[in-house]
C-alpha positions as CSV (number, residue, x, y, z in Angstrom):
1,X,-67.7,-131.4,-134.5
2,X,-67.9,-129.3,-137.6
3,X,-71.4,-127.6,-136.2
4,X,-72.3,-126.9,-132.6
5,X,-76.1,-126.3,-131.7
6,X,-75.5,-122.6,-131.8
7,X,-74.1,-122.7,-135.0
8,X,-77.0,-124.8,-136.5
9,X,-79.8,-122.3,-135.2
10,X,-77.6,-119.3,-136.1
11,X,-77.6,-121.1,-139.8
12,X,-81.5,-121.5,-139.8
13,X,-82.2,-117.9,-138.3
14,X,-79.7,-116.4,-141.2
15,X,-81.4,-118.8,-143.9
16,X,-84.9,-117.1,-143.2
17,X,-83.9,-113.9,-142.6
18,X,-81.8,-113.7,-145.9
19,X,-84.9,-115.2,-147.7
20,X,-87.0,-112.1,-146.3
21,X,-84.3,-109.7,-147.3
22,X,-83.5,-111.0,-150.5
23,X,-87.2,-111.5,-151.4
24,X,-87.7,-108.0,-152.6
25,X,-84.6,-108.3,-154.7
26,X,-85.1,-112.1,-156.0
27,X,-89.0,-113.0,-156.5
28,X,-90.3,-116.3,-158.0
29,X,-92.0,-116.0,-161.7
30,X,-95.8,-115.1,-161.0
31,X,-98.8,-117.0,-162.1
32,X,-101.1,-115.2,-164.6
33,X,-103.2,-112.8,-162.2
34,X,-101.2,-113.3,-159.1
35,X,-100.6,-110.1,-157.6
36,X,-97.5,-108.9,-155.5
37,X,-97.9,-108.7,-151.7
38,X,-95.6,-106.8,-149.3
39,X,-95.0,-110.2,-147.5
40,X,-95.2,-113.2,-149.6
41,X,-94.0,-116.4,-148.0
42,X,-93.7,-118.1,-151.4
43,X,-91.1,-114.9,-152.7
44,X,-89.3,-115.7,-149.4
45,X,-88.7,-119.4,-149.5
46,X,-87.8,-118.7,-153.3
47,X,-85.1,-116.2,-152.3
48,X,-83.7,-118.5,-149.6
49,X,-83.3,-121.3,-151.8
50,X,-80.8,-119.0,-154.1
51,X,-79.4,-116.5,-151.1
52,X,-78.8,-118.7,-148.3
53,X,-76.5,-121.0,-149.8
54,X,-74.4,-118.2,-151.5
55,X,-73.9,-116.5,-148.2
56,X,-74.0,-119.2,-145.5
57,X,-71.7,-121.8,-147.7
58,X,-69.2,-118.9,-148.4
59,X,-68.9,-118.3,-144.6
60,X,-68.7,-122.1,-144.2
61,X,-65.9,-122.0,-146.9
62,X,-63.9,-120.1,-144.2
63,X,-64.8,-122.2,-141.2
64,X,-63.9,-125.4,-142.8
65,X,-60.6,-124.5,-144.4
66,X,-59.5,-122.9,-140.6
67,X,-60.7,-126.4,-139.2
68,X,-58.6,-128.1,-141.9
69,X,-55.5,-126.1,-140.4
70,X,-56.1,-126.8,-137.0
71,X,-57.6,-124.0,-135.8
72,X,-61.1,-123.5,-134.1
73,X,-63.6,-121.7,-136.0
74,X,-67.1,-120.8,-135.0
75,X,-69.9,-119.5,-137.0
76,X,-72.0,-116.5,-135.8
77,X,-74.8,-113.9,-136.8
78,X,-73.9,-110.7,-137.0
79,X,-76.7,-108.8,-135.8
80,X,-75.8,-105.4,-136.8
81,X,-75.4,-106.5,-140.2
82,X,-78.7,-108.7,-140.5
83,X,-80.7,-105.7,-139.0
84,X,-79.2,-103.4,-141.8
85,X,-80.5,-105.8,-144.2
86,X,-84.0,-106.3,-142.8
87,X,-84.2,-102.0,-142.5
88,X,-82.9,-101.9,-146.1
89,X,-85.8,-104.6,-147.1
90,X,-88.5,-102.5,-144.8
91,X,-87.7,-99.4,-146.6
92,X,-87.6,-100.8,-150.0
93,X,-83.8,-99.1,-150.8
94,X,-82.9,-100.1,-154.1
95,X,-79.5,-101.2,-153.0
96,X,-78.5,-104.1,-151.0
97,X,-75.5,-104.1,-148.6
98,X,-75.5,-107.1,-146.2
99,X,-72.9,-109.0,-143.7
100,X,-75.0,-111.3,-142.1
101,X,-72.6,-113.5,-140.6
102,X,-68.7,-114.0,-139.8
103,X,-66.7,-116.8,-138.6
104,X,-64.6,-116.2,-135.6
105,X,-61.1,-117.8,-135.9
106,X,-58.9,-117.1,-133.0
107,X,-55.1,-116.4,-133.5
108,X,-52.9,-119.0,-134.5
109,X,-53.0,-118.9,-138.2
110,X,-49.8,-118.2,-140.5
111,X,-49.9,-115.5,-142.6
112,X,-50.2,-117.5,-145.6
113,X,-53.0,-119.9,-144.1
114,X,-54.9,-116.5,-143.2
115,X,-55.0,-115.7,-146.8
116,X,-56.1,-119.2,-147.7
117,X,-58.9,-119.2,-145.3
118,X,-59.7,-115.6,-146.4
119,X,-60.0,-116.4,-150.0
120,X,-61.9,-119.9,-149.4
121,X,-65.1,-118.0,-149.0
122,X,-65.1,-116.3,-152.2
123,X,-63.8,-119.5,-153.7
124,X,-67.1,-121.0,-152.6
125,X,-68.9,-118.4,-154.5
126,X,-66.9,-119.3,-157.8
127,X,-67.7,-122.8,-157.3
128,X,-71.5,-122.4,-156.8
129,X,-71.2,-120.1,-159.8
130,X,-69.7,-123.0,-161.9
131,X,-72.4,-125.2,-160.7
132,X,-75.1,-122.5,-161.9
133,X,-73.1,-122.2,-165.0
134,X,-73.2,-125.9,-165.7
135,X,-76.8,-126.5,-165.0
136,X,-77.9,-123.7,-167.2
137,X,-75.3,-125.3,-170.2
138,X,-76.0,-129.3,-169.8
139,X,-79.7,-129.3,-168.2
140,X,-82.2,-128.8,-171.3
141,X,-85.4,-129.5,-169.3
142,X,-85.4,-127.2,-166.7
143,X,-88.9,-126.0,-165.4
144,X,-89.3,-122.0,-165.5
145,X,-88.8,-121.9,-161.7
146,X,-85.4,-123.9,-161.9
147,X,-84.0,-121.9,-164.7
148,X,-84.8,-118.8,-163.1
149,X,-83.1,-120.1,-159.8
150,X,-79.8,-121.3,-161.6
151,X,-79.6,-117.6,-163.7
152,X,-80.2,-115.6,-160.3
153,X,-77.8,-118.1,-158.6
154,X,-75.1,-117.6,-161.1
155,X,-75.5,-113.8,-161.1
156,X,-75.5,-113.9,-157.2
157,X,-72.4,-115.7,-156.7
158,X,-70.6,-114.2,-159.4
159,X,-71.2,-110.8,-157.6
160,X,-70.3,-112.0,-154.3
161,X,-67.1,-113.6,-155.5
162,X,-66.0,-110.4,-157.3
163,X,-67.3,-108.0,-154.5
164,X,-65.6,-110.1,-151.6
165,X,-62.3,-109.7,-153.6
166,X,-62.1,-106.0,-153.5
167,X,-59.0,-105.2,-151.5
168,X,-60.4,-103.1,-148.9
169,X,-61.1,-104.0,-144.9
170,X,-63.0,-105.9,-143.7
171,X,-63.4,-107.5,-147.3
172,X,-62.0,-111.0,-148.0
173,X,-59.5,-109.3,-150.8
174,X,-58.0,-107.3,-148.1
175,X,-57.4,-110.3,-145.9
176,X,-56.2,-112.6,-148.9
177,X,-53.8,-109.6,-149.9
178,X,-52.4,-108.6,-146.6
179,X,-52.0,-112.5,-145.7
180,X,-49.8,-112.8,-149.2
181,X,-48.1,-109.4,-148.6
182,X,-47.0,-110.9,-145.1
183,X,-46.2,-114.3,-146.1
184,X,-43.9,-113.3,-148.8
């Protein structure tokens, strides 16, 4: 089975909390005379539509490639990382640093497999960037909300792709580089 019940529950929790955390950075276009609120369910849902796929599908990229290689891989909430994100949101810090989840993969992968598994997450972000770019380029009849969603999705996924490939532990870029150096 690709997802167990615990992973599905984790997916829902992370998605909602990502919506809350990112709602300070990603806000839906407001209607005339609509005022900003401290807690706005509309902004949370809007941010969740953009941020949750970028983060969750990144982690599932790692998971599904590990499964493809015959390895056990389990999606987990990283509670401390989520707590940091919530604190950043509550105190309105201007910078967002977030590590809300991870995929646990027991030992057993070769160095090259480890590099490929590590690259799978950023590759998903690159794919989501490409989809966003194509939607903006070829869909001419997008509503204002749809256009904003695709623009922010494009930027967020490109940022996540580039940031995660920085070769500094514990980022994916370090795991990719370490796996490639060890393999060759």
